[in-house]
C-alpha positions in Angstrom: 84.7 109.3 81.9 86.5 112.7 80.8 90.1 113.7 82.3 88.0 116.8 83.8 85.5 114.5 85.4 88.3 112.5 87.0 89.9 115.2 88.1 86.5 116.7 89.9 86.2 113.3 91.4 89.6 113.0 92.5 89.3 116.6 94.3 86.1 115.8 95.7 86.4 112.5 97.3 88.0 112.0 100.3 87.3 108.5 101.0 86.1 105.5 99.2 82.8 103.0 100.7 84.6 100.0 99.8 87.4 98.8 97.8 87.3 98.9 94.1 87.5 95.4 92.4 90.9 94.7 90.8 92.9 97.4 92.2 95.2 96.4 95.1 94.4 97.5 98.5 97.6 98.6 100.8 97.7 99.7 104.3 99.1 103.1 105.0 99.2 106.4 107.0 96.6 109.2 107.3 96.8 112.8 108.3 94.3 113.3 110.8 94.0 116.9 109.7 93.0 117.1 106.1 92.8 113.1 105.4 95.7 112.8 103.0 96.5 109.1 102.8 100.0 107.5 101.9 101.5 104.2 102.2 105.0 105.6 102.6 106.1 107.1 106.2 108.6 109.5 104.1 105.7 110.6 101.8 103.9 111.7 105.3 106.5 113.5 106.7 107.1 115.8 103.7 103.3 116.1 103.6 103.7 117.6 107.2 106.4 119.7 106.3 104.9 121.5 103.2 101.1 121.7 104.7 101.0 121.3 108.3 104.3 123.5 109.5 104.8 122.9 113.3 102.8 120.0 113.7 104.0 116.5 115.6 104.0 114.0 112.5 103.4 111.1 114.9 100.8 112.7 116.6 98.5 113.5 113.8 98.8 110.6 112.1 97.0 107.3 111.9 98.4 104.2 110.9 97.3 100.9 109.5 94.7 102.5 107.4 93.5 100.4 104.2 93.7 102.4 101.1 93.8 102.3 97.2 94.9 104.7 94.4 92.4 104.1 91.3 94.3 106.1 89.3 98.5 106.3 88.2 100.5 109.1 87.0 99.4 112.6 87.8 96.1 111.5 88.7 97.4 109.1 91.4 95.8 109.9 94.8 95.5 107.4 97.7 91.9 107.2 99.0 91.0 105.8 102.5 88.7 102.8 102.1 85.7 103.0 104.9 84.8 99.8 106.4 80.9 100.2 106.4 80.6 98.3 109.3 82.9 100.3 111.6 81.7 103.5 113.4 83.6 106.0 115.5 82.7 105.7 119.2 81.3 109.1 120.0 82.1 110.2 123.8 78.7 111.4 124.1 76.8 108.4 123.0 73.9 107.2 125.5 73.9 103.8 123.9 76.3 101.3 125.4 75.5 98.8 122.9 76.4 101.0 120.1 79.8 101.4 121.6 80.5 97.8 122.2 79.7 97.2 118.7 82.2 99.6 117.4 84.7 98.2 119.8 83.9 94.7 118.6 84.2 95.8 114.8 87.5 97.5 115.4 89.0 94.6 117.0 87.7 92.1 114.4 89.5 94.5 111.7 92.7 94.6 113.7 92.5 90.6 114.0 91.6 90.3 110.2 94.4 92.6 109.3 97.3 90.8 111.7 96.2 87.1 110.4 95.2 88.2 106.7 92.4 85.7 106.9 88.5 86.1 107.4 87.1 85.2 111.0 83.9 85.3 110.1 82.7 82.2 108.6 79.4 83.5 107.4 81.6 85.9 104.8 83.1 82.8 103.5 81.7 80.7 100.8 80.2 77.3 101.9 82.9 74.9 100.9 85.6 77.2 102.5 83.6 77.6 105.7 83.2 74.0 105.7 86.9 72.6 104.9 88.7 76.1 106.4 90.9 75.6 103.4 91.8 79.2 104.1 93.7 78.2 107.4 95.1 75.0 105.6 96.8 77.2 103.0 98.0 80.1 105.1 101.8 80.7 104.3 102.0 78.6 101.3 102.8 79.9 97.6 99.3 80.3 96.0 100.5 79.9 92.2 102.4 76.5 93.2 99.0 75.5 94.6 96.9 76.5 91.5 99.5 74.3 89.4 99.3 71.6 91.6 95.3 71.6 91.6 95.2 72.1 87.9 93.9 69.5 85.1 96.7 67.7 83.8 97.1 68.2 80.0 98.1 65.7 77.2 101.7 66.5 77.4 102.5 66.4 81.2 103.9 63.0 82.4 100.9 62.5 84.7 98.3 62.5 82.3 99.8 59.2 80.9 99.5 57.8 84.3 96.1 58.9 85.2 95.0 57.3 81.6 96.7 53.8 82.5 95.2 53.6 86.3 91.7 54.7 84.8 92.0 52.2 82.3 92.9 49.4 84.7 90.2 50.1 86.9 88.2 50.0 84.1 89.2 46.5 82.9 88.9 45.3 86.5 85.2 46.6 87.1 84.3 45.2 83.7 85.6 41.4 84.7 84.1 41.8 88.1 80.7 42.7 86.4 80.7 39.5 84.0 82.7 37.5 86.0 82.0 34.3 88.1 79.2 35.1 90.6 80.7 33.2 93.5 84.0 35.0 93.2 82.2 38.3 93.1 80.2 37.3 96.3 83.8 36.3 97.7 85.1 39.8 97.0 82.4 41.9 98.3 81.9 40.0 101.4 85.6 40.5 102.1 85.6 44.4 101.4 
């Protein structure tokens, strides 16, 4: 991709169909007139002073829009991420069902944005859907949880505890396997 092709893409593209993996998504403000997006309110007011003189910023701005900036530096431009499952409600829409679907989609998007979790269990993987770990770890430090769940290394103090306990249970199971039959039956009957 050349610099000229990036500039042409930036000039011709208004919104992204889906978020680009590996680039952070932020919420911000969108100008209803021209589609200009920015996560900073001060930038939006500057945009209105320069480009839409005399128009009320609050009246012609939509808030809470998900957006990404794929490039930095002089190529930086924020693009709105269009939710492909959402449609705008058309006032002249004959189908009531289409209008209801749109309203439900908007409500789901607002709920997901406010809680930060996916409400539709079908969109989660099977394990997370069964355990609902996304709810359990909500509000906790993810880096600290990853460190706790990581496999211990040989130099960690818990590694020695793990080795000793594994050896202890292996010895017990060996003694039970080759030990007295009457003792084994008594242990199994009380278990």
